[in-house]
Structures are given as structure tokens and as C-alpha cells.
N, C-alpha and C positions, 0 to 999 in steps of 0.2 A: 503493499500499500504506500509506503513512503517513496519507493522508486516511481510509482504512478503518479503520485501527486506532484512530485519534483518535475518530472517529464511534462505534465500538464502546464504547470505554472511556467516553465521555461520554453515550452516548445508549441503549445496549442494557441494559434492566432485567434481562433473563435472564442476560446474561453477567455483569453485576456480581454478580448472586446467587451465582455459582458461586465466588466469591473465597473463599480459605481460607488459614490461616496455616501450612499444610504446607509443609515445606521438605526436599528430598532429603538423605540422609546424607552423600553425596559430590557435589560439582559441580566443574566447572572454572571457576576464575577467569579472567576475559578483560580486565579493565580495564587499559588500556595504562599507567595511572599507577603501577602496583605494579612490573611486570617489563619494561615496555616493549612496544611493539606486535609484536614478534617473538616472544612467550612467551605462553602460558597455563600454568596450574599446577592441581594437584589439591587442592581444599579439602575437609577433613572437618570436618562440620558436625553431629556426633552430639549435641553438647551442647545443641542447640536454639537457640543464640544468634541465628541468622539466620531464625528462623521469622517468616513474614510478609513476608520480602523476596522480590521478583519474580526469577524465573528463566525461561529458555527451554529447550525440548527439541529435540534433533535426532531427526527420525523418517525412516528411510532403509533401503534394501536394503543387506545385508552383502556380497553377491557373493562371488567365489571368489578374489580377490586378496588376498593378505595385507596387514595393515596394523598400526600400531602399537597395541598393546592394554596395558591395566594389568594386571600379574600380581604375585604375591606377591615376584617378584625385583626389580621396578622400582617399586613403589608408593612407597617413600620417595623415590626420584629424582624421581618425577612430582610430589610435594609441593613440590619445589624449583623445579620449572619444566620445562616442555615445549616445544621448539623448535617454532614453527609450521611450519618448513620440513620437520620430520619427519612432519607430519601428511598424509594424503590431501587432495585438493582440497576434497571435500565439507565436511570438518572446518573446514579454514582459511576457507572461505566462510561457514559457519555461525558460526563465531567472529567474523568481520569484521562479519556482519549484526547479531549481538547487540550489538556496540559502537556501532552507528549510533545507535540511540535511547538510548545511554549506559545500557544493561543491563550487569549485572557478571557474571552468572553463566549458564552454560550446562550442560545435563545431556547426555552422550552415553554410551550404555550400555557401549560397550567400553572406554571410559577410566574410567567411574564404578564398574564392578563387575569385581572381580577374575576374570580369565577362566580361571585354572587353580586356583581354589578353590571346590569344589562347594559348600561350606556357605555361603560368601559369596554365590555365584550364586543359591542357594536362598532366602536371607534377602532379598537386594535384588530378585529377580525377583517376589517376592511383593508388593513395593512399586511395580512398575513402572506398574499401572494408576492408583495414586493419583498418581504422578509425572507422568504425562500429563494426568490430569484437572485438576491444580491448577497447571499451568505457566501463566504469563501469556501465553505465545506458543508455538506448535509450528512449527518450521520443517521442511516435508517436501520432501526430495529427491525428488519425485514421479517426475521423468522418468529418474533414474539407476538403472541395473541394479546398480551398486557404488559404492564409495566415491571413485572416481576420475573420474568424469565431470564433476565440478563442478556448482555450482547455478545456472549461467547468469545471474549477477546483473547482467549487463550485455550489451549487444547483442541485445536481443529485436528481431525483424523488425517494421518498421512495419505491414505488411500482415499481416491476420489472416484466415484462411479459416473460413467456417461452411458447413455443409451441412444440408438439410432431410430428415427421415425422417418418413414417414407411419405412424402407429400405428392401431389399430383405432378409437380415439375422437377423436384429435386430430393435429394437426401440431406437431411439436416442433423447434425450431431446436437442432441438436446442434453444439456447438464441438469441433474436432478437437484443442484444448489440454488438456481435461480431462473433458468430460461423459462421454465413453465409458470408464468407469472402469477396465475391464479391459485397456484398451490401453496402459497406463503401467506400468512395472515395479513401483512401489511399491504401487499399488492391488491388485497381484495377490498380496500377502503377507498371511498370516493375522495375525501380529503387529500389523502396521500397520493393519489393519481395526479392531481394538480401540484403537488409539492415536488413529485419527481421530475415532471416535465419542465417546470419552470427553474427548477436548481441547475446551476452551472456544473458542479461537482457532487456526486452521491456516492458514499462508501456504504455498501449494503452488508449487514452483518447475517448471513444466511444460516442455515443449519449445519452446513459442513464447511464454509470457506467464506471468505471475503470477496466481494464483487465490486469492482470500481466502475464508475460510470461518469462520463463527462460529454460535453458537446461533440469531441472528436473521438472518443475511443470508449470501448467496452471491454473489461477484461476480468479474468478471476484467477485465483492463485494457481490453479493447475494448468491455465493456459488453454483449456478447452474452448472458451468463448471467444478467445482473442481474435479481432476483426470478423467476427461472425455475424448472423443475421441481426442480432440486437444493435450492432454498431450502426448499421444503415438505417434501423428504426429511430435511434436517437437523433441521428443527423437530420432526419427529416421532421421529426416531432419536436423540435425546439424552437423558442421564440426567435432566435436569431435567424434561422432559416426562413421562416415564414414570410419576413420582409421581401424576399427576392421571388416567391412563387407567384405564377400566374393565377388569375382568379378560379379557373376551372380547378386547378389542383388544390387550391385552398378550400374550395368547397368540398371536395372529395375528403381531404383530410379532416375538416371540422366535423362532418357528419360520420366519419369513421371514430373520431375521438368521443362524439356524443353517444354512439353506439356501445363503445367500451365501457363509457362512464356509467351508463344507464344500467349495466349488469352489476356495478359495485355497491357496496353496503354503506348506508347512512345510519346512524344512530338517531339523529334527529331530521326527519324528513323536511322540516323547515330549512335545512342547510342546502337543499339541492341546487339553488342558484349560487348563494355564496361559495360553495365548495368548488364552483368551475368559473367564478366570476374573473380571477385572474387570467385564465386562458382566454376568456371572452374579450378581455380589454386589449390583449395582444394581438387577437385576430381582428378585432374592430380597427386598429391602426393599420394592419397589413391590408384589410379589405376596403377600408373608406366607406362602409356600410354601417346603418343603425342596427344595433343589437336589440332584439324584442323577445325577451322571454326564451332564449336557447335558439332562436331563429334569426335570420338576417333579412332586414327589410326588403333588400332588393330580390330575395328570392322567395318572397312569401306566396305568389302565385303557384309555385312548384313544391313549396314545403309544408303547406297547411294542409295535414292529413287528419284534422279534425274529424269527429263524427259525433251524431246526435244519440244520446242514451234515450232510448225510448222506453226505458222502465217507468212506470207511472210514479209521479211525485204527489204524495197525499198532503192535502191542505185543509185547513178549516176555514170555512166561509160561513159567518152568521151561527156557529155553533155546530155545523153540519159537516162532516167529512166528504171531500170531494176529490176527484182526479183531475190534474191539470194536464191534459195531454200535450198541450201545446208548449209546456215548458221543459227545458232540457239542459243538461249540462256537457260541456265540450272538454275533451282531453287532449293534450299535445304530447310531444315525445317524452317530457319530463315526468308525466304523471300527475301534474298538478291539475286542478280543476278550474274552470272560469266559467261563471254563471252569467248569462245575458241578462 
């Protein structure tokens, strides 16, 4: 992973071009020189004094088990220090990994957004796409279904299995550590789908090995995936490439992404638009067309596949139940309902 990261920093023109001075409003400080290796702390950076500094993001599944979160009742205490012992294993591992290349900051959603303040969540969730897009590195707990499984930073098996599958046009070596996207917990989550596509560099912690992904390369520790099919997919499905694509190709790509996105899991169905809003913003810039609830204004005549639900809707009129055959609801790709 160190060699891959160094190669990317020094040699990958596309990855270098994604650099920005953006910095999150809150991050966790992890430098052991400040509070020691046993603590991290919540750092507020609204004044912009740290713009341009490098930070890391953690991408992971929440799971069902409760864990420490930042709330209005403990945010001041978190500024003074958070004991590593009180964090779940994935958070501890992420902080330790961030320290190894002597990076000082990491962004973890549940600790950097107040979880009991809806106004704070709305404000900060609107920045999530930018936070992942401009991170120096994203650590993905790809194999973990919750925060407690750890990121497996040591003890990877020396043997690595591969299997071959035949497609209609070619034979592809498929690695059972990462290539089968939907087999791993994190890659089945809708929020993580956007995070992965927007990020410049992602280090995936799979069940058997590390997988390194950036805008120009895709590699694993055993070398099976080096320059394989996933490399071409990432080159095509990243925000830098979209700017130069012709409209027809952009249309095809967008609806392919929507199709894949629609198969993923959301804990809160109300997040269906926020969890893809970052991708939509970049597509809007590339297309120059208005974005309308998952569709594009210029394509509405071709993409409105709504239908009328003819199931009766029961209403009460003057105390008497009746059926309004003329009322209906309409459904679009996202599963949301619009009532005329």
C-alpha cells in the first residue's frame, strides 16, 4: 500500500489534478504528539485556517450495534479528547493507519456531525460529497458489516485464491477479495457507492487483502487485479473523466449508475436523493442540464417511465367511505411517490 500511494502521489497526473484546498468543518486530530497515542480529539476548523492540509476519511457500514457518537451533550468534551479505548475497533484502526504516514486528521461521520441535531446534520451532510472527493486518502472498511469487526490491518493470509469466470465475450479472472462488488458489506451500501466514485484514492480492507484504487490504477496485494477490468471501470466512472465525455456517453453512464445505485441498501429511505446528490452535481456540470429528482430536464420526454397506480384510494366524504378512481400516485426510478 505504501508503494502504491507513493506511486500515485508522484506519477498519476489525474489524481494530482483533483487536489483542492477544501477542508471539513470538523475533523478528528490524531497526532500522538498532542494528547498521546491513547487519545484523539474533535477539531473545529470553521475559520478556514487549515485549508489545503491533508486529511483522511473513513468509509464504512454503520451496522446495528451502538457506538460512541458526537452529540450536542458531549461535543465540548470531545474537543478536549476522546479515549481510543472508547472507540469501536474500526475507528481505532483507522486512527492508527492515519498516523502511519504521519497524517494528522481523519474525518469520521458519526464523530464529526452532531447526531442529535437535525440542522447540523443537514448542513454537514450537504458537504459529505465534497469531503470524500477532496480527501487525500479514503480508508474503506469494505469487509466489515459494522464498526466492531476491525479493519484487518495485520495477519492477512499468504495464500490468495482466484477463480475464473467466462462471460459472453471474454474470460475474466475474478478475485474473491474484492472484484465481486456485491459480496462485501460496504459495497452494498448506497452512501458508500457515492463515496467510492467521488474519492481520489481508496484503500479497501477486504477479507483477505488490501486493494488499492485511484483514478488511474486498481491493484491488490497479490497482483491478480492489476490493470484488470476494474481499472477501466474506475477511469470511466470518475468525476474527472465526465467533463470530456460526449452527451450520449454521459447519458448511458448516468443511467447505468442509477441502475446500480437502485440495487443498494439504505437504512433511511429519505436519504435516497442525498446519497447520490454529489454525483448528480458533477453530472450536472458535465451535462449542462437541469437535474430533476434523478432525471435530466433535457431527457424527460424519453426518461419519464411513470405509471398510474389503479388501486383504489379510499377517502371519506361526508362521513361515507368512497373510492376515488380518478386519483392515483406515480412512481419514478427512485421508488419515491409523487401525488398529483
